[in-house]
C-alpha positions in Angstrom: 0.0 0.0 0.0 1.4 3.3 -1.0 1.2 6.1 1.6 0.5 9.5 0.4 2.2 12.7 1.9 -1.0 13.6 3.6 -1.5 10.2 5.2 2.3 10.1 6.4 1.5 13.4 8.0 -1.6 12.2 9.9 0.1 9.1 11.1 3.0 11.0 12.4 0.5 13.3 14.1 -1.3 10.5 15.6 1.8 9.0 16.9 2.9 12.2 18.5 -0.3 12.7 20.2 -0.1 9.1 21.6 3.2 9.8 23.1 2.2 13.1 24.7 -1.0 11.3 26.3 1.2 8.4 27.6 4.0 10.6 29.1 1.3 12.9 30.8 0.0 9.9 32.7 3.6 9.2 34.2 4.1 9.9 37.8 6.3 12.9 38.5 9.6 11.5 39.9 10.7 14.5 41.6 7.3 14.8 43.3 7.6 11.0 44.3 11.1 11.8 45.8 9.9 14.8 47.6 6.9 12.6 49.1 9.2 9.9 50.2 11.7 12.3 51.6 8.8 13.9 53.8 7.5 10.4 55.0 11.0 9.5 56.1 11.6 12.8 57.7 8.4 12.3 59.8 9.0 8.9 61.0 11.5 9.4 63.7 12.8 6.6 65.7 13.5 6.7 69.6 15.7 4.7 71.8 15.4 2.9 75.0 18.2 1.1 77.0 17.3 -1.6 79.6 18.9 -4.6 81.5 17.3 -7.5 83.0 19.7 -10.3 83.3 21.7 -11.9 80.3 21.4 -9.7 77.4 20.9 -12.7 75.0 17.4 -13.2 76.6 16.1 -9.6 76.7 17.5 -9.1 73.2 15.4 -12.4 71.8 12.3 -11.0 73.8 12.3 -7.6 72.1 13.3 -8.7 68.5 9.8 -10.3 68.3 7.7 -7.2 68.9 6.3 -5.0 66.2 7.5 -1.4 66.1 11.0 -2.5 67.0 13.6 -1.5 64.5 16.7 -2.9 66.1 18.1 -4.5 69.3 21.8 -4.2 70.1 23.4 -6.0 73.2 25.9 -4.1 74.9 27.2 -2.6 78.3 26.2 0.5 80.3 26.0 1.8 83.8 29.7 1.3 84.6 32.9 3.2 84.8 35.2 1.4 82.5 35.5 2.6 79.0 35.0 0.3 76.1 34.9 -2.7 78.4 35.3 -6.4 77.1 32.5 -9.1 77.8 35.5 -10.7 80.1 35.9 -7.6 82.0 32.1 -7.0 82.6 31.8 -10.6 83.9 34.3 -9.9 86.7 31.7 -7.6 88.2 34.5 -4.9 88.6 33.5 -2.7 85.8 30.3 -1.4 87.2 28.5 -2.0 83.8 25.2 -4.1 83.4 24.5 -6.3 80.4 22.0 -4.2 78.6 20.2 -4.1 75.3 19.7 -0.6 73.4 16.4 -0.8 71.4 15.5 1.4 68.5 11.8 1.6 68.1 9.0 3.5 66.0 6.8 5.3 68.6 4.0 5.3 66.1 3.7 1.6 66.4 4.9 0.7 69.9 5.3 3.1 72.7 7.7 3.5 75.6 5.2 2.5 78.1 4.2 -0.6 76.1 8.2 -1.7 75.9 8.3 -1.2 79.7 5.2 -3.4 80.2 6.9 -6.2 78.4 10.3 -5.5 80.5 8.6 -6.4 83.7 7.2 -9.7 82.2 10.4 -10.7 80.5 12.5 -10.9 83.9 12.2 -10.9 87.5 13.0 -7.1 88.9 12.7 -8.3 92.4 16.2 -10.1 92.6 19.0 -8.0 93.4 21.9 -8.5 91.0 20.5 -11.8 89.8 18.4 -13.5 87.2 18.0 -17.1 88.0 21.3 -18.9 87.9 23.1 -15.7 86.5 24.5 -13.8 89.5 26.5 -10.7 89.6 25.9 -6.8 89.5 26.1 -7.3 85.5 22.8 -9.1 85.6 21.0 -6.4 87.7 17.6 -5.0 86.7 18.1 -1.5 85.2 16.4 1.0 83.2 18.8 3.7 81.7 16.6 6.7 80.7 17.7 9.1 77.6 15.7 12.0 78.7 13.6 13.4 81.6 10.4 12.3 80.0 11.7 8.6 80.0 12.7 9.0 83.5 9.2 10.2 84.6 7.4 7.4 82.7 9.9 4.7 84.1 9.3 5.8 87.6 5.6 5.7 87.1 5.8 2.2 85.5 8.1 0.8 88.2 5.4 1.9 90.9 2.7 0.3 88.9 4.8 -2.9 88.4 5.2 -3.2 92.0 1.5 -4.4 92.3 2.4 -7.3 90.3 5.0 -8.8 92.7 5.2 -9.5 96.3 8.7 -8.7 96.9 10.2 -5.3 96.3 11.1 -4.2 92.8 14.8 -3.4 92.9 15.2 -2.1 89.3 17.6 0.8 89.2 16.4 3.8 87.0 19.5 6.1 86.2 20.4 8.3 83.5 22.3 6.7 80.5 25.8 8.2 80.0 27.2 6.0 77.2 26.3 2.7 75.7 29.1 0.3 74.7 28.2 -2.1 71.9 29.1 -5.7 72.8 31.2 -7.9 70.7 29.8 -9.3 67.5 29.2 -12.7 68.7 26.6 -11.4 71.2 24.5 -9.9 68.5 21.4 -11.9 67.5 22.7 -14.7 69.7 19.4 -16.8 70.1 18.7 -16.3 66.2 22.1 -17.7 65.4 22.2 -20.2 68.2 18.8 -21.5 68.8 20.0 -24.9 69.9 22.9 -23.9 72.2 22.4 -25.1 75.6 21.7 -21.6 77.2 19.1 -20.8 74.5 17.3 -24.2 74.9 17.2 -24.1 78.7 16.7 -20.4 79.5 15.5 -18.5 76.5 13.2 -20.7 74.6 11.2 -21.4 77.7 11.0 -17.6 78.4 9.8 -16.9 74.8 7.1 -19.6 75.1 5.9 -18.1 78.4 5.6 -14.9 76.8 3.7 -16.1 73.9 6.5 -15.4 71.3 7.0 -19.2 70.3 
């Protein structure tokens, strides 16, 4: 079929109109980027630092909660800079085994995190959790600001009604948090059948309804 000049012009014009219409339906990439950046800036995470015995246990508990963005095992509350696990275990550094939790306050609140805390360990045993004995295993809340301090003190008073013995949990300001060695991070997830995990952590998770 032989195309005349008029038909060629008409065909080209139609194709141009189709392309213009199709591109007009595409989303504005710059607008999408601006919206994404706005959403990211509006979602601000917060931190809480807690200690309730061996950090392997507390870490495993909080890693199973919605709204928890990360859980890092470490040391805090002592006077030795950059302590090693071996040094903390001597009880001479003053540090406690703790976890630092990053969370989304729009999904889970600080109060809700503390509600789990009282259930995840025994806050009435001084410097001890089960067979783990020493000041490094003490029950402790290290607040990041005055608002956290206020909420923690109120939560401790409320928690006392759950226990016959006095709640001995320390509530102190966080000065510095030291990340523990790599082999302590995600310990239960990486060693689910290790002796401590089978005997201590898994039963605790089942008791709390996480497994």
